[in-house]
TORMIGU-473015 format. One record per residue (C-alpha): y, z, x; residue in one letter; residue number from 1. Coordinates in nm, 4 decimals, always signed. Layout:
<sites>
(site (Y,Z,X),A,NUM);
...
</sites>
This chain:
<sites>
(site (+12.1042,-8.3582,+10.1274),G,1);
(site (+12.3862,-8.4060,+10.3686),R,2);
(site (+12.1803,-8.3194,+10.6732),N,3);
(site (+12.0421,-8.5933,+10.8909),L,4);
(site (+11.8841,-8.7541,+10.5829),Y,5);
(site (+12.2439,-8.8621,+10.5252),S,6);
(site (+12.3132,-9.2202,+10.6115),S,7);
(site (+12.6793,-9.2683,+10.5274),V,8);
(site (+12.7590,-9.3284,+10.8922),Q,9);
(site (+12.4486,-9.5362,+10.9704),F,10);
(site (+12.3673,-9.8965,+10.8958),K,11);
(site (+12.0154,-10.0136,+10.8295),M,12);
(site (+11.8640,-10.0780,+11.1682),L,13);
(site (+11.6917,-10.4031,+11.2451),G,14);
(site (+11.3875,-10.4665,+11.4588),N,15);
(site (+11.5064,-10.2601,+11.7516),N,16);
(site (+11.2550,-10.0158,+11.8899),S,17);
(site (+11.5256,-9.8680,+12.1146),S,18);
(site (+11.6363,-9.6584,+11.8166),C,19);
(site (+11.3232,-9.4429,+11.8465),V,20);
(site (+11.3843,-9.1194,+12.0363),N,21);
(site (+11.0540,-8.9887,+12.1814),P,22);
(site (+11.1638,-8.6238,+12.1706),G,23);
(site (+11.2805,-8.6412,+11.8107),D,24);
(site (+10.9644,-8.8269,+11.7124),T,25);
(site (+10.7381,-8.5714,+11.8789),S,26);
(site (+10.9132,-8.2821,+11.7063),W,27);
(site (+10.9166,-8.4323,+11.3564),V,28);
(site (+10.5520,-8.5355,+11.3906),T,29);
(site (+10.4626,-8.1803,+11.4935),S,30);
(site (+10.6746,-8.0404,+11.2109),A,31);
(site (+10.4851,-8.2604,+10.9634),S,32);
(site (+10.1559,-8.1082,+11.0766),I,33);
(site (+10.3045,-7.7574,+11.0520),L,34);
(site (+10.4106,-7.8213,+10.6927),V,35);
(site (+10.0677,-7.9625,+10.6089),L,36);
(site (+9.9194,-7.6349,+10.7326),G,37);
(site (+10.1399,-7.4482,+10.4871),M,38);
(site (+9.9569,-7.5981,+10.1898),I,39);
(site (+9.6070,-7.4543,+10.2535),P,40);
(site (+9.7975,-7.1445,+10.3688),G,41);
(site (+9.9514,-7.1282,+10.0225),L,42);
(site (+9.6024,-7.1558,+9.8722),A,43);
(site (+9.4806,-6.8573,+10.0774),L,44);
(site (+9.7986,-6.6615,+10.0057),F,45);
(site (+9.7555,-6.7034,+9.6317),E,46);
(site (+9.3776,-6.6585,+9.6298),A,47);
(site (+9.4092,-6.3309,+9.8188),G,48);
(site (+9.6448,-6.1852,+9.5598),F,49);
(site (+9.4690,-6.3161,+9.2497),L,50);
(site (+9.1586,-6.2025,+9.0670),R,51);
(site (+8.8559,-6.2779,+9.2790),R,52);
(site (+8.6809,-6.4606,+8.9987),K,53);
(site (+8.9533,-6.7284,+9.0150),N,54);
(site (+8.9780,-6.7744,+9.3925),M,55);
(site (+8.7773,-7.0977,+9.4077),V,56);
(site (+8.9781,-7.2364,+9.1171),S,57);
(site (+9.3097,-7.1618,+9.2850),T,58);
(site (+9.2069,-7.3085,+9.6195),I,59);
(site (+9.0634,-7.6190,+9.4499),T,60);
(site (+9.3844,-7.6756,+9.2560),Q,61);
(site (+9.5929,-7.6670,+9.5729),V,62);
(site (+9.3658,-7.8763,+9.7950),I,63);
(site (+9.3003,-8.1403,+9.5285),S,64);
(site (+9.6753,-8.1870,+9.4869),A,65);
(site (+9.7067,-8.2734,+9.8570),I,66);
(site (+9.4747,-8.5689,+9.8039),F,67);
(site (+9.6164,-8.6918,+9.4729),A,68);
(site (+9.9830,-8.6616,+9.5675),L,69);
(site (+9.9326,-8.8167,+9.9114),S,70);
(site (+9.7912,-9.1259,+9.7411),I,71);
(site (+10.0839,-9.1388,+9.4979),L,72);
(site (+10.3318,-9.1160,+9.7849),W,73);
(site (+10.1654,-9.4102,+9.9590),F,74);
(site (+10.1493,-9.6211,+9.6429),L,75);
(site (+10.5027,-9.5761,+9.5120),F,76);
(site (+10.6348,-9.2229,+9.5735),G,77);
(site (+10.8240,-9.3083,+9.8904),F,78);
(site (+10.9847,-9.6059,+9.7147),S,79);
(site (+11.0885,-9.3986,+9.4130),F,80);
(site (+11.2437,-9.1371,+9.6413),T,81);
(site (+11.3952,-9.3333,+9.9286),F,82);
(site (+11.4096,-9.6905,+9.8037),G,83);
(site (+11.7481,-9.8507,+9.7370),D,84);
(site (+11.9014,-9.6577,+9.4510),T,85);
(site (+11.8865,-9.8003,+9.0999),V,86);
(site (+12.1974,-9.6680,+8.9303),G,87);
(site (+12.1789,-9.3503,+9.1348),G,88);
(site (+11.8815,-9.2361,+8.9289),F,89);
(site (+11.5674,-9.3504,+9.1094),I,90);
(site (+11.4681,-9.5545,+9.4129),G,91);
(site (+11.3682,-9.9168,+9.3734),N,92);
(site (+10.9858,-9.9168,+9.3406),P,93);
(site (+10.9635,-10.2679,+9.4827),T,94);
(site (+11.1213,-10.1731,+9.8172),N,95);
(site (+10.8285,-10.0101,+9.9940),H,96);
(site (+10.5118,-9.9950,+9.7806),P,97);
(site (+10.2101,-9.9086,+9.9953),F,98);
(site (+10.4738,-9.8281,+10.2650),L,99);
(site (+10.5283,-10.2001,+10.3159),I,100);
(site (+10.8071,-10.2700,+10.5681),D,101);
(site (+10.8067,-9.9084,+10.6887),I,102);
(site (+10.7591,-9.9652,+11.0597),A,103);
(site (+10.5846,-9.7473,+11.3154),W,104);
(site (+10.8084,-9.8788,+11.5959),D,105);
(site (+11.1438,-9.8982,+11.4183),D,106);
(site (+11.3792,-9.6610,+11.2339),C,107);
(site (+11.5091,-9.6396,+10.8771),V,108);
(site (+11.8553,-9.5533,+10.7513),K,109);
(site (+11.7546,-9.2045,+10.6382),H,110);
(site (+11.6193,-9.1165,+10.9832),A,111);
(site (+11.7947,-9.3163,+11.2547),P,112);
(site (+11.6087,-9.1724,+11.5552),N,113);
(site (+11.2430,-9.1673,+11.4503),I,114);
(site (+10.9947,-9.4309,+11.3289),P,115);
(site (+10.9964,-9.5021,+10.9581),G,116);
(site (+10.6352,-9.3945,+10.9215),V,117);
(site (+10.7142,-9.0593,+11.0831),T,118);
(site (+10.9894,-8.9988,+10.8306),F,119);
(site (+10.7576,-9.1015,+10.5458),A,120);
(site (+10.4895,-8.8636,+10.6752),L,121);
(site (+10.7290,-8.5703,+10.6992),F,122);
(site (+10.8692,-8.6209,+10.3510),M,123);
(site (+10.5164,-8.6632,+10.2124),L,124);
(site (+10.4485,-8.2981,+10.2944),M,125);
(site (+10.7466,-8.1892,+10.0841),F,126);
(site (+10.6311,-8.4042,+9.7952),A,127);
(site (+10.2855,-8.2443,+9.8074),V,128);
(site (+10.3797,-7.8784,+9.8383),I,129);
(site (+10.6433,-7.8718,+9.5617),T,130);
(site (+10.4279,-7.8889,+9.2462),P,131);
(site (+10.1502,-7.6709,+9.3894),V,132);
(site (+10.3915,-7.3786,+9.4281),L,133);
(site (+10.3479,-7.3390,+9.0538),Q,134);
(site (+9.9746,-7.2647,+9.0806),T,135);
(site (+10.0519,-6.9018,+9.1610),G,136);
(site (+10.2336,-6.8635,+8.8286),A,137);
(site (+9.9788,-7.0002,+8.5806),F,138);
(site (+9.6673,-6.8938,+8.7740),A,139);
(site (+9.3547,-6.8205,+8.5723),G,140);
(site (+9.4572,-7.0177,+8.2640),R,141);
(site (+9.4897,-7.3913,+8.3314),F,142);
(site (+9.1908,-7.6209,+8.2758),K,143);
(site (+9.1358,-7.8189,+8.5935),F,144);
(site (+9.1443,-8.1699,+8.4429),K,145);
(site (+9.4642,-8.0886,+8.2561),A,146);
(site (+9.6117,-7.9348,+8.5706),Y,147);
(site (+9.5430,-8.2447,+8.7782),L,148);
(site (+9.7122,-8.4684,+8.5217),L,149);
(site (+9.9993,-8.2222,+8.5007),Y,150);
(site (+10.0816,-8.2225,+8.8724),V,151);
(site (+10.0633,-8.6031,+8.8861),I,152);
(site (+10.2971,-8.6458,+8.5885),L,153);
(site (+10.5266,-8.3685,+8.7148),W,154);
(site (+10.5507,-8.5331,+9.0560),E,155);
(site (+10.6559,-8.8639,+8.9016),I,156);
(site (+10.8977,-8.7365,+8.6382),T,157);
(site (+11.0472,-8.4332,+8.8146),V,158);
(site (+11.0099,-8.4425,+9.1932),Y,159);
(site (+11.0761,-8.8094,+9.2696),Y,160);
(site (+11.3999,-8.8285,+9.0668),P,161);
(site (+11.5343,-8.4946,+9.1942),L,162);
(site (+11.4582,-8.5805,+9.5551),A,163);
(site (+11.6245,-8.9170,+9.5125),H,164);
(site (+11.9342,-8.7693,+9.3481),W,165);
(site (+12.0021,-8.5368,+9.6413),I,166);
(site (+11.8219,-8.6827,+9.9455),W,167);
(site (+11.7863,-9.0519,+9.8630),G,168);
(site (+12.1548,-9.1402,+9.8070),Q,169);
(site (+12.1243,-9.0776,+9.4337),G,170);
(site (+12.4030,-8.9738,+9.1996),W,171);
(site (+12.4319,-8.6137,+9.3248),L,172);
(site (+12.4371,-8.6976,+9.6954),S,173);
(site (+12.7531,-8.7093,+9.9090),P,174);
(site (+12.6783,-9.0733,+9.9941),E,175);
(site (+12.6727,-9.2146,+9.6415),S,176);
(site (+13.0247,-9.1703,+9.5056),G,177);
(site (+12.8779,-9.1937,+9.1539),I,178);
(site (+12.9270,-8.8441,+9.0099),F,179);
(site (+13.1426,-8.6916,+9.2829),F,180);
(site (+13.3908,-8.8677,+9.5049),E,181);
(site (+13.2492,-9.0250,+9.8186),M,182);
(site (+13.1728,-8.7612,+10.0814),G,183);
(site (+13.1328,-8.4847,+9.8224),V,184);
(site (+12.7951,-8.3894,+9.6816),G,185);
(site (+12.5131,-8.1409,+9.6565),V,186);
(site (+12.3754,-8.0059,+9.9847),L,187);
(site (+12.0130,-7.9050,+10.0255),D,188);
(site (+11.8927,-7.8968,+10.3844),F,189);
(site (+11.5201,-7.8467,+10.3311),A,190);
(site (+11.4536,-7.8126,+9.9597),G,191);
(site (+11.6025,-7.5057,+9.7920),G,192);
(site (+11.7028,-7.7076,+9.4868),I,193);
(site (+11.4653,-8.0031,+9.5086),V,194);
(site (+11.1624,-7.7820,+9.5786),I,195);
(site (+11.2069,-7.4136,+9.4997),H,196);
(site (+11.4432,-7.4291,+9.2016),V,197);
(site (+11.2416,-7.7028,+9.0341),S,198);
(site (+10.9111,-7.5239,+9.0948),A,199);
(site (+11.0588,-7.1923,+8.9829),G,200);
(site (+11.1885,-7.3081,+8.6457),I,201);
(site (+10.8721,-7.5105,+8.5862),S,202);
(site (+10.6673,-7.1966,+8.6549),S,203);
(site (+10.8550,-7.0122,+8.3813),I,204);
(site (+10.8105,-7.2950,+8.1309),V,205);
(site (+10.4415,-7.3478,+8.2102),S,206);
(site (+10.3623,-6.9781,+8.1781),V,207);
(site (+10.5426,-6.9597,+7.8434),L,208);
(site (+10.3595,-7.2662,+7.7090),V,209);
(site (+10.0161,-7.1591,+7.8356),L,210);
(site (+10.0599,-6.7983,+7.7277),G,211);
(site (+9.9703,-6.4653,+7.8841),K,212);
(site (+9.6396,-6.3925,+8.0531),R,213);
(site (+9.3840,-6.1806,+7.8736),L,214);
(site (+9.3694,-5.8155,+7.9810),P,215);
(site (+9.1210,-5.7698,+8.2639),D,216);
(site (+9.0110,-5.4576,+8.4459),I,217);
(site (+8.8504,-5.6711,+8.7178),Y,218);
(site (+9.1599,-5.7582,+8.9206),A,219);
(site (+9.0054,-5.7754,+9.2648),E,220);
(site (+9.2006,-5.9282,+9.5497),S,221);
(site (+9.1693,-5.9603,+9.9236),D,222);
(site (+9.4874,-5.8684,+10.1067),L,223);
(site (+9.3416,-5.9812,+10.4402),A,224);
(site (+9.3070,-6.3370,+10.3056),I,225);
(site (+9.6559,-6.3170,+10.1547),A,226);
(site (+9.7959,-6.2089,+10.4920),T,227);
(site (+9.6256,-6.4971,+10.6714),V,228);
(site (+9.7739,-6.7337,+10.4147),G,229);
(site (+10.1174,-6.5777,+10.4638),A,230);
(site (+10.0836,-6.6304,+10.8393),A,231);
(site (+10.0176,-7.0019,+10.7838),F,232);
(site (+10.3189,-7.0206,+10.5540),L,233);
(site (+10.5446,-6.8325,+10.7947),W,234);
(site (+10.4463,-7.0464,+11.0930),T,235);
(site (+10.4667,-7.3700,+10.8977),G,236);
(site (+10.8085,-7.2832,+10.7603),W,237);
(site (+10.9627,-7.3477,+11.1025),F,238);
(site (+10.8454,-7.7063,+11.0670),G,239);
(site (+10.9610,-7.7095,+10.7060),F,240);
(site (+11.3184,-7.6039,+10.7819),N,241);
(site (+11.3799,-7.7060,+11.1418),A,242);
(site (+11.1917,-8.0333,+11.0978),G,243);
(site (+11.4475,-8.1280,+10.8335),S,244);
(site (+11.7008,-8.1834,+11.1102),S,245);
(site (+11.4940,-8.4926,+11.1943),L,246);
(site (+11.5933,-8.4367,+11.5561),T,247);
(site (+11.5049,-8.2119,+11.8463),S,248);
(site (+11.8527,-8.0700,+11.9014),S,249);
(site (+12.0776,-7.7675,+11.8732),G,250);
(site (+12.0663,-7.8020,+11.4961),L,251);
(site (+11.6890,-7.7650,+11.5137),T,252);
(site (+11.7290,-7.4411,+11.7092),S,253);
(site (+11.9809,-7.3006,+11.4613),V,254);
(site (+11.7445,-7.3733,+11.1710),A,255);
(site (+11.4594,-7.1975,+11.3546),I,256);
(site (+11.6711,-6.8899,+11.4289),V,257);
(site (+11.7975,-6.8727,+11.0697),N,258);
(site (+11.4439,-6.9064,+10.9352),T,259);
(site (+11.3052,-6.6237,+11.1464),Q,260);
(site (+11.6059,-6.4025,+11.0783),L,261);
(site (+11.5874,-6.4423,+10.7009),A,262);
(site (+11.2145,-6.3744,+10.6934),S,263);
(site (+11.2468,-6.0617,+10.9053),A,264);
(site (+11.5488,-5.9177,+10.7239),V,265);
(site (+11.4171,-5.9778,+10.3725),S,266);
(site (+11.0648,-5.8605,+10.4579),G,267);
(site (+11.1969,-5.5418,+10.6175),F,268);
(site (+11.4182,-5.4676,+10.3169),I,269);
(site (+11.1207,-5.4998,+10.0834),W,270);
(site (+10.9211,-5.2725,+10.3115),L,271);
(site (+11.1945,-5.0069,+10.3103),L,272);
(site (+11.2161,-5.0121,+9.9320),F,273);
(site (+10.8383,-4.9835,+9.9014),S,274);
(site (+10.8445,-4.6758,+10.1261),M,275);
(site (+11.0066,-4.4801,+9.8451),R,276);
(site (+10.6408,-4.4452,+9.7473),K,277);
(site (+10.4091,-4.5801,+10.0151),K,278);
(site (+10.4616,-4.8670,+10.2626),P,279);
(site (+10.3154,-5.1721,+10.0911),S,280);
(site (+10.1604,-5.4769,+10.2552),L,281);
(site (+10.1998,-5.6625,+9.9257),V,282);
(site (+10.5749,-5.6053,+9.9265),Y,283);
(site (+10.6071,-5.6736,+10.2983),L,284);
(site (+10.4456,-6.0164,+10.2614),I,285);
(site (+10.6308,-6.1127,+9.9445),N,286);
(site (+10.9622,-6.0023,+10.0886),G,287);
(site (+10.9084,-6.2205,+10.3916),S,288);
(site (+10.8245,-6.5253,+10.1789),I,289);
(site (+11.1284,-6.4584,+9.9596),A,290);
(site (+11.3495,-6.4668,+10.2682),G,291);
(site (+11.1910,-6.7885,+10.3902),L,292);
(site (+11.2344,-6.9625,+10.0552),A,293);
(site (+11.5906,-6.8390,+10.0183),G,294);
(site (+11.7163,-6.9582,+10.3556),I,295);
(site (+11.5473,-7.2983,+10.3204),T,296);
(site (+11.8402,-7.4880,+10.1628),P,297);
(site (+12.0991,-7.3285,+10.3928),A,298);
(site (+11.9036,-7.3126,+10.7199),S,299);
(site (+12.0730,-7.6157,+10.8717),G,300);
(site (+12.4211,-7.5553,+10.7344),F,301);
(site (+12.5092,-7.1936,+10.8203),V,302);
(site (+12.5516,-6.9847,+11.1342),T,303);
(site (+12.2963,-6.7145,+11.2223),P,304);
(site (+12.5614,-6.4563,+11.1349),Q,305);
(site (+12.5960,-6.6003,+10.7849),S,306);
(site (+12.2179,-6.6282,+10.7596),A,307);
(site (+12.1921,-6.2555,+10.8321),F,308);
(site (+12.4288,-6.1692,+10.5440),I,309);
(site (+12.2519,-6.4146,+10.3130),I,310);
(site (+11.9152,-6.2593,+10.4027),A,311);
(site (+12.0378,-5.9096,+10.3182),I,312);
(site (+12.1510,-6.0296,+9.9767),F,313);
(site (+11.8260,-6.2193,+9.9240),L,314);
(site (+11.6124,-5.9219,+10.0219),G,315);
(site (+11.7874,-5.6668,+9.7991),V,316);
(site (+11.8353,-5.8873,+9.4937),S,317);
(site (+11.4911,-6.0482,+9.5015),S,318);
(site (+11.3210,-5.7083,+9.5336),Y,319);
(site (+11.4820,-5.5675,+9.2201),F,320);
(site (+11.4362,-5.8890,+9.0255),L,321);
(site (+11.0701,-5.8898,+9.1316),F,322);
(site (+11.0351,-5.5373,+8.9904),E,323);
(site (+11.1951,-5.6449,+8.6627),I,324);
(site (+10.9722,-5.9521,+8.6214),I,325);
(site (+10.6587,-5.7546,+8.7113),E,326);
(site (+10.7263,-5.5207,+8.4194),H,327);
(site (+10.8403,-5.7890,+8.1755),S,328);
(site (+10.6498,-5.9912,+7.9154),A,329);
(site (+10.6554,-6.2985,+8.1414),L,330);
(site (+10.3045,-6.3291,+8.2842),D,331);
(site (+10.3937,-6.5051,+8.6076),D,332);
(site (+10.0848,-6.4067,+8.8062),A,333);
(site (+10.2454,-6.4111,+9.1526),L,334);
(site (+10.6112,-6.3984,+9.0463),C,335);
(site (+10.6823,-6.7519,+9.1645),V,336);
(site (+10.9894,-6.7279,+8.9433),T,337);
(site (+11.1487,-6.4815,+9.1856),V,338);
(site (+10.9851,-6.5371,+9.5241),V,339);
(site (+11.0520,-6.9116,+9.5142),H,340);
(site (+11.2709,-7.0001,+9.2158),G,341);
(site (+11.5403,-6.7348,+9.2270),Y,342);
(site (+11.5600,-6.7217,+9.6056),T,343);
(site (+11.5862,-7.1005,+9.6318),G,344);
(site (+11.8676,-7.0905,+9.3762),L,345);
(site (+12.0518,-6.8110,+9.5581),A,346);
(site (+12.0116,-6.9831,+9.8930),G,347);
(site (+12.1409,-7.3129,+9.7544),A,348);
(site (+12.4443,-7.1365,+9.6107),L,349);
(site (+12.5101,-6.9593,+9.9407),S,350);
(site (+12.5745,-7.3018,+10.0964),I,351);
(site (+12.8838,-7.3254,+9.8809),G,352);
(site (+13.0176,-7.0101,+10.0422),F,353);
(site (+12.8999,-7.0310,+10.4032),A,354);
(site (+12.8350,-7.3950,+10.4978),S,355);
(site (+12.9974,-7.4942,+10.8266),S,356);
(site (+13.0482,-7.8372,+10.9794),T,357);
(site (+13.0487,-7.6663,+11.3183),K,358);
(site (+12.6778,-7.6037,+11.2643),V,359);
(site (+12.6056,-7.9403,+11.1047),N,360);
(site (+12.8713,-8.2127,+11.1370),P,361);
(site (+12.6944,-8.4061,+10.8623),N,362);
(site (+12.7504,-8.1184,+10.6207),G,363);
(site (+13.0525,-8.0019,+10.4245),I,364);
(site (+13.2508,-7.6840,+10.4826),D,365);
(site (+13.2075,-7.4073,+10.2262),G,366);
(site (+13.4414,-7.1446,+10.0794),W,367);
(site (+13.4775,-6.9265,+10.3888),I,368);
(site (+13.5736,-7.2375,+10.5833),N,369);
(site (+13.8432,-7.3469,+10.3404),G,370);
(site (+13.6536,-7.5453,+10.0741),N,371);
(site (+13.5894,-7.3313,+9.7664),A,372);
(site (+13.5076,-7.6422,+9.5646),G,373);
(site (+13.1651,-7.6670,+9.7250),L,374);
(site (+13.0532,-7.3607,+9.5256),V,375);
(site (+13.1090,-7.5515,+9.2005),L,376);
(site (+12.9325,-7.8584,+9.3376),V,377);
(site (+12.6280,-7.6491,+9.4304),Q,378);
(site (+12.6284,-7.4802,+9.0889),L,379);
(site (+12.6261,-7.8191,+8.9204),M,380);
(site (+12.3365,-7.9363,+9.1336),G,381);
(site (+12.1388,-7.6230,+9.0477),I,382);
(site (+12.2167,-7.6629,+8.6774),F,383);
(site (+12.1020,-8.0253,+8.6621),F,384);
(site (+11.7822,-7.9420,+8.8527),A,385);
(site (+11.7024,-7.6534,+8.6172),L,386);
(site (+11.7586,-7.8629,+8.3064),M,387);
(site (+11.5681,-8.1665,+8.4314),W,388);
(site (+11.2650,-7.9811,+8.5650),A,389);
(site (+11.2468,-7.7379,+8.2744),G,390);
(site (+11.2676,-8.0094,+8.0088),L,391);
(site (+11.0104,-8.2376,+8.1668),W,392);
(site (+10.7681,-7.9532,+8.2313),T,393);
(site (+10.7764,-7.8643,+7.8620),F,394);
(site (+10.7364,-8.2278,+7.7537),L,395);
(site (+10.4457,-8.2932,+7.9912),I,396);
(site (+10.2534,-7.9860,+7.8786),L,397);
(site (+10.3096,-8.0633,+7.5101),K,398);
(site (+10.2077,-8.4259,+7.5667),F,399);
(site (+9.8855,-8.3265,+7.7391),L,400);
(site (+9.8045,-8.0762,+7.4654),S,401);
(site (+9.7987,-8.3622,+7.2147),L,402);
(site (+9.4925,-8.5097,+7.3852),F,403);
(site (+9.3105,-8.2157,+7.5428),M,404);
(site (+9.2870,-7.8410,+7.5677),D,405);
(site (+9.5118,-7.7417,+7.8542),I,406);
(site (+9.4095,-7.3760,+7.8556),R,407);
(site (+9.0587,-7.2515,+7.9234),V,408);
(site (+8.8636,-7.0743,+7.6504),S,409);
(site (+8.8717,-6.6925,+7.6250),P,410);
(site (+8.5107,-6.6733,+7.7420),S,411);
(site (+8.5850,-6.8864,+8.0483),T,412);
(site (+8.8918,-6.6786,+8.1271),E,413);
(site (+8.6934,-6.3569,+8.0977),K,414);
(site (+8.4106,-6.4824,+8.3158),L,415);
(site (+8.6408,-6.6572,+8.5606),G,416);
(site (+8.7281,-7.0184,+8.6230),L,417);
(site (+8.5210,-7.0298,+8.9415),D,418);
(site (+8.1892,-7.0099,+8.7588),I,419);
(site (+8.2668,-7.1919,+8.4358),D,420);
(site (+8.4934,-7.4693,+8.5656),E,421);
(site (+8.3602,-7.5223,+8.9176),H,422);
(site (+8.0125,-7.3693,+8.9282),G,423);
(site (+8.1008,-7.1986,+9.2565),E,424);
(site (+8.2123,-6.8517,+9.3573),R,425);
(site (+8.3457,-6.6663,+9.6564),V,426);
(site (+8.1253,-6.3646,+9.6019),C,427);
(site (+7.8544,-6.2426,+9.3674),D,428);
(site (+7.9613,-6.1261,+9.0254),F,429);
(site (+7.7786,-5.8903,+8.7944),V,430);
(site (+7.5051,-6.1216,+8.6734),R,431);
(site (+7.4495,-5.9556,+8.3378),D,432);
(site (+7.8157,-6.0215,+8.2456),E,433);
(site (+7.7552,-6.3920,+8.3090),Y,434);
(site (+7.4353,-6.3921,+8.1030),E,435);
(site (+7.6025,-6.1980,+7.8212),H,436);
(site (+7.8865,-6.4478,+7.7825),I,437);
(site (+7.6555,-6.7480,+7.8013),N,438);
</sites>
């Protein structure tokens, strides 16, 4: 996006270690570790809300993706995303395979104040967490081998192109001049479109292709584990959003304030609505995550005052949409569609209204600052992301189904994926149920 990933005003730096700012490097390195902590936090968050018989399965899906997608990023993912653009569509895979020529003592054009390897590390975390957001939607249904192939193919066909289009000087970015005029393009500070919109629409498609879960009276969960996971997510999100400034500066501070404000406002709104019956920890946690996801794309483009208004809208609208989805035929287990997909979309659109170059000089002013056209630009970016991610998700799942069963058998689903797929369990189940099915 047109944050400090933007390079329109920077030339590729040569072998000059003086470009490296120690403060910026320390912050972005720390932010990378914070974002890494979000991923096992996501596993705990989901496992705590899901049926206990699928907790091991959910955690294994998330953790295994860290390993597989980290390897992909090293091999060619960074090149596909941030290599020299090939027609605005994808990065040149021959630029930096195996991170060749990405220095630890020199900068790159996308991050002019930190070592290239630090930038690659930070963006790796985004590449890893994006597809695993979907695990909360199709939980309890996906065969593990099929899942692992799915996230690898999804990463290559969906994430790398989208990230390149918006962050890597691709055809939707303000630096390309391919689709929009030079200096005009889609803004996404920390991944509302690239991450949350793409994961949200893919969650809908994957749930529709895999089908609904079987009815189950054993719907145990552990809210304490879910809360611990939410705490990891909440803490890590400061690295997620504020780290995207790629500096340790006033912009970093604004992103941190906006992140905390959105989480608090949205979470409190969900709590107030839940108190029409009884105050709900489930709603409190989900409301907070909805606020965090929603402010992500705008966190480095809007003032705290605008962030407050955006958070109110996010909290109210996401709550009621959550209620609608929960009572609909769409079996999105953890309502990823709303908590991540819808909020990321709404937050990305809010940039078109509230973006301010006073907050981020590398941004573009929005409607309230005299540039109504940015709303249309953001809408187009959202539309293309929805179409691209949705189409490829459907094609990948249908392709895999030609060669393997992608959904577990009814008996495995009834027993739980922990026992049948992994041979491990978090707690003891009723042994006679296991013996009866087998």
